[in-house]
C-alpha positions in Angstrom: 91.9 115.2 43.6 93.5 117.5 46.2 92.1 118.9 49.4 88.3 119.4 49.2 88.7 122.6 51.3 90.7 124.2 48.6 89.3 126.0 45.6 91.3 126.0 42.4 91.1 129.3 40.5 92.2 129.6 36.9 94.2 132.7 36.0 95.5 134.2 32.8 99.3 134.1 32.9 101.6 136.6 31.1 105.2 135.6 30.8 107.8 138.3 30.7 111.6 138.2 30.2 111.3 135.3 27.7 114.8 135.0 26.2 115.9 133.4 23.0 115.8 129.6 22.8 118.1 129.2 19.8 121.4 127.3 19.7 123.7 128.0 22.7 126.9 129.8 22.1 128.6 127.0 24.0 129.0 123.5 22.9 128.3 120.7 25.4 131.4 120.5 27.5 133.9 117.6 27.6 134.6 116.7 31.2 137.0 114.3 33.1 134.2 112.9 35.3 132.9 109.4 34.9 129.4 110.7 35.8 128.2 114.3 35.7 125.0 116.4 35.9 123.9 120.0 35.7 120.5 120.6 37.1 118.3 123.7 37.4 117.6 124.0 41.2 114.1 125.5 40.7 112.7 123.0 38.3 115.0 120.0 39.0 115.4 120.0 35.2 118.3 118.1 33.8 120.4 120.5 31.7 123.4 118.2 31.2 124.0 114.6 31.9 126.8 112.1 31.4 126.2 108.6 32.8 123.9 110.3 35.2 122.1 107.2 36.4 125.2 105.0 36.9 125.6 104.0 40.5 128.9 105.0 42.0 130.5 105.8 45.4 130.0 109.5 46.4 132.5 109.8 49.2 132.0 112.7 51.5 129.3 114.4 49.4 127.3 111.9 51.5 127.5 114.6 54.3 125.1 116.7 52.4 122.3 114.3 53.5 123.8 114.0 57.0 124.0 117.7 57.5 120.5 118.3 56.1 119.0 115.7 58.4 120.9 117.1 61.4 119.3 120.5 60.7 115.8 118.9 60.2 116.0 116.6 63.3 117.8 118.6 65.9 117.8 122.1 67.5 121.0 123.8 66.1 122.0 125.3 69.5 121.5 122.1 71.5 124.8 120.7 72.8 126.0 117.1 72.4 128.6 115.5 74.6 131.0 113.5 72.4 131.6 109.8 73.3 134.4 107.5 72.2 132.1 105.6 69.9 131.2 108.9 68.1 134.8 109.7 67.1 136.0 106.1 66.5 136.1 106.8 62.8 139.0 107.2 60.3 139.6 110.0 57.9 139.1 113.7 57.9 138.1 115.4 61.2 137.0 118.6 62.8 139.1 117.7 65.9 136.5 116.3 68.2 137.6 114.4 71.3 135.6 112.3 73.8 134.1 114.6 76.4 133.9 117.6 74.1 130.7 119.6 74.1 129.6 120.7 70.7 126.3 122.1 69.2 124.5 120.5 66.3 125.1 123.8 64.4 128.8 123.4 64.8 128.6 119.8 63.8 126.9 120.9 60.5 129.8 123.4 59.9 132.3 120.7 60.8 130.8 118.4 58.2 130.3 120.9 55.4 133.6 122.9 55.8 136.2 120.5 57.2 134.4 117.3 56.0 134.7 115.9 59.5 133.9 112.2 59.7 133.8 112.7 63.4 131.2 115.4 63.1 129.0 113.1 60.9 129.2 110.2 63.2 128.6 112.4 66.3 125.4 113.8 64.7 124.2 110.4 63.5 124.7 108.6 66.8 123.4 111.4 69.0 120.2 111.8 66.8 119.4 108.1 66.2 121.4 106.1 68.7 123.5 104.2 66.1 124.9 104.5 62.6 122.5 101.8 61.3 119.4 103.6 62.6 120.6 106.9 61.2 121.1 105.2 57.8 117.4 104.3 57.9 116.6 108.0 58.2 119.0 108.8 55.3 117.4 106.3 53.1 113.8 107.3 54.0 114.7 111.0 53.2 116.3 109.9 50.0 113.0 108.3 48.9 111.1 111.5 49.7 113.5 113.5 47.5 113.2 111.0 44.6 116.7 109.5 44.9 115.6 106.1 43.6 119.1 104.8 42.8 120.8 105.6 46.1 121.7 103.6 49.2 123.2 105.1 52.3 125.1 103.1 54.8 127.5 105.5 56.5 126.8 109.2 57.5 130.4 110.2 56.6 130.7 108.6 53.1 133.4 106.1 53.9 133.3 103.3 51.2 130.9 100.4 51.6 129.7 98.0 49.0 126.1 99.1 49.7 126.8 102.8 49.9 126.3 104.4 46.5 124.4 107.0 44.5 124.2 108.5 41.1 125.1 112.0 39.7 121.4 112.6 39.1 120.3 111.6 42.6 123.1 113.7 44.2 121.9 116.7 42.1 118.4 116.2 43.5 119.9 116.1 47.0 121.8 119.3 46.4 118.7 121.1 45.1 116.8 120.0 48.2 119.5 120.8 50.6 120.0 124.4 49.5 116.3 125.1 50.1 117.2 124.9 53.8 118.5 128.4 54.7 120.7 127.1 57.5 122.3 124.6 55.2 122.9 127.2 52.5 124.4 129.6 55.0 126.8 126.9 56.2 127.9 125.4 52.8 128.5 128.9 51.3 130.7 130.0 54.2 134.4 130.3 53.2 135.3 130.3 56.9 133.4 129.8 60.2 133.9 130.6 63.8 132.9 127.7 66.0 133.1 127.0 69.8 133.5 123.4 71.1 135.7 121.4 73.3 136.0 120.5 77.0 135.6 123.3 78.0 134.5 124.9 74.7 136.8 127.4 73.1 136.8 129.3 69.8 138.0 127.6 66.7 138.1 128.5 63.0 137.3 126.2 60.1 138.0 126.8 56.4 135.9 125.5 53.6 137.5 122.9 51.3 135.4 124.1 48.4 137.7 126.1 46.2 134.9 127.2 43.9 133.7 129.6 46.6 136.8 131.7 45.8 137.3 131.0 42.2 133.9 130.9 40.5 131.6 133.8 40.1 128.3 133.1 41.9 129.4 129.9 43.7 127.3 129.2 46.9 128.4 125.7 47.9 128.1 122.7 48.4 130.4 119.8 49.3 133.6 118.0 48.3 134.5 114.3 48.6 137.3 111.9 48.0 138.2 108.3 48.7 140.6 106.1 46.7 137.8 103.9 45.6 135.3 106.6 44.7 137.8 109.1 43.4 137.2 112.9 43.5 133.6 113.8 44.0 132.0 117.2 44.1 128.6 118.7 44.4 128.4 122.5 43.7 125.8 125.2 43.4 126.0 128.6 41.9 123.6 131.5 41.4 123.5 134.2 38.7 120.7 136.6 37.8 118.1 134.7 39.8 119.2 131.3 38.3 120.5 128.7 40.6 122.3 125.6 39.2 123.5 122.4 41.0 126.4 120.5 39.4 127.6 117.0 40.3 130.7 115.1 39.3 131.6 111.6 40.5 135.1 110.2 40.0 136.5 113.3 38.3 140.3 113.8 38.2 139.9 117.4 37.2 136.7 118.2 39.1 137.3 122.0 39.7 137.7 122.6 36.0 134.8 120.3 35.2 132.5 122.3 37.4 133.5 125.6 36.0 132.9 124.4 32.4 129.6 122.7 33.3 128.2 125.6 35.3 129.1 128.1 32.5 127.3 125.8 30.1 124.3 125.6 32.4 124.0 129.4 32.7 124.1 129.7 29.0 121.1 127.3 28.7 118.9 128.4 31.6 117.1 131.7 32.1 114.7 133.1 34.6 111.1 133.2 33.4 108.9 135.7 35.3 105.1 135.2 35.4 102.3 137.5 36.2 98.9 136.5 37.3 95.7 138.1 38.6 95.0 137.0 42.2 91.4 136.7 43.4 90.0 138.2 46.6 89.1 135.8 49.3 85.8 135.6 51.2 85.8 136.5 54.9 83.1 135.6 57.4 82.7 137.4 60.7 85.0 140.3 59.7 84.6 144.1 59.2 85.2 143.4 55.5 83.6 140.6 53.5 86.5 140.3 51.1 90.3 140.4 51.6 93.1 141.0 49.1 95.9 138.5 48.8 99.5 138.8 47.5 102.4 136.6 46.5 105.1 136.1 49.1 107.7 136.5 46.4 107.9 137.3 42.7 106.4 134.5 40.5 109.3 133.0 38.5 111.0 129.8 37.5 114.5 129.1 36.2 114.3 126.7 33.2 115.5 126.1 29.7 111.9 125.2 28.6 109.9 127.4 26.2 107.0 129.4 27.6 104.3 127.1 26.2 105.6 124.3 28.5 105.2 126.4 31.7 101.9 126.8 33.5 100.6 127.9 36.9 97.6 127.3 39.1 96.3 129.4 41.9 94.9 127.4 44.9 93.3 129.3 47.7 91.0 128.3 50.6 87.3 128.9 49.8 86.6 131.1 52.8 88.2 132.5 56.0 86.9 133.3 59.5 88.0 136.7 60.9 90.2 138.0 62.4 93.0 137.7 59.7 96.5 139.1 60.0 98.6 140.5 57.2 100.9 137.6 56.1 98.5 134.8 57.0 98.8 132.0 54.4 95.8 131.9 52.1 97.0 129.4 49.6 99.7 129.0 46.9 100.5 129.3 43.3 101.9 126.0 41.8 104.3 126.4 38.8 104.5 123.4 36.5 106.9 122.6 33.7 105.7 120.0 31.2 102.8 119.3 33.6 105.0 118.5 36.6 104.8 120.9 39.6 108.3 122.2 40.2 107.8 125.1 42.5 105.2 126.5 44.9 104.9 130.2 45.9 102.8 131.0 49.0 99.8 133.4 48.7 99.3 135.6 51.8 96.7 137.9 53.2 97.6 141.4 52.2 96.1 143.4 55.1 94.6 142.8 58.5 90.9 142.0 58.7 89.5 142.7 62.1 86.6 140.6 63.5 83.3 142.2 64.1 83.2 143.7 67.6 81.3 142.0 70.4 78.6 144.6 70.5 77.9 144.5 66.8 78.2 140.8 66.7 75.4 140.5 69.2 72.9 142.2 66.9 70.3 139.6 65.8 70.1 141.0 62.3 73.8 140.7 61.7 73.9 137.2 63.2 71.1 136.2 60.9 72.8 137.5 57.8 76.1 135.8 58.8 74.3 132.5 59.4 72.5 132.8 56.0 75.8 133.4 54.2 77.5 130.4 55.8 74.5 128.2 55.3 74.3 129.3 51.7 77.9 128.5 51.1 77.6 124.9 52.2 74.4 124.5 50.2 76.2 125.6 47.1 79.1 123.2 47.8 76.7 120.2 47.9 
């Protein structure tokens, strides 16, 4: 039903840049991975799948969730003092020691670049008090994302019988994570300068993700490996406005798999630009009775679907009370593919609208007209 304070406005949509939907020049790639997915980040649309819903270990790609939650739950510049419990974990490390002072921002970089299990545990325990409590956060966030075949136990990705996911679920996680600008900045960094220790001093970490240097358009995301889970990789790449997320689980030749899968995905997906006519909005108590609105970004969606499967809906508030400032949120345009909303673009007030001055507002005739307008609006709504 939606919010009763919102008005849904139909609009004629004109699609431009509609490319050919004939057969691809590339055949579906053959990959070494036991499970694999290519997904369009905008629409969460499955472009390629191989055993995409089979549950498997995902190793350190788990840290995508841990890093995302760290950014969502903690202030990046806040410092944590490392305890023995936080670094009592085997495997890869960013070099934390008990007594070290480190920011949450540096912990995120330690997870995504150096794949530090110590960084993941430190973030988890400092945020939630224990690994078990942080795992609850991870699983709750997974449900929100739609990861219905996933169970998190550890923040680092160390093997556990009840710690598993699927290629499809990990692709959903990757799509969600890169919408966080701080996460995207970290996972796309080839190298990062950090400052931590007791006392903190400058360190440099390099990213384990080779695709950042070897694949055109690569922007992340995370590597992973354990003997039980095999080589795991979640990657993202952007070309011509199209962003793809690729996942392989247990892939002996993961780098080559991702190059082939991403090339295949870019052959299948194109950016569809939409145009729509935005309505003016009603303003009460302002120097103008109407205000123009504008989109916060160009209206587009990356998909392999044909234009007749794409639709959009403009949703704006029924009225506003002055003053209004340029950039105030007025509503949104929801883009749907096959009837499912895949993207929302904010609609903003285009120009300032000043409120009526104190002297003018005191005039009885103006007050009467304003009261009549507001009363008339609510009468119509009934």
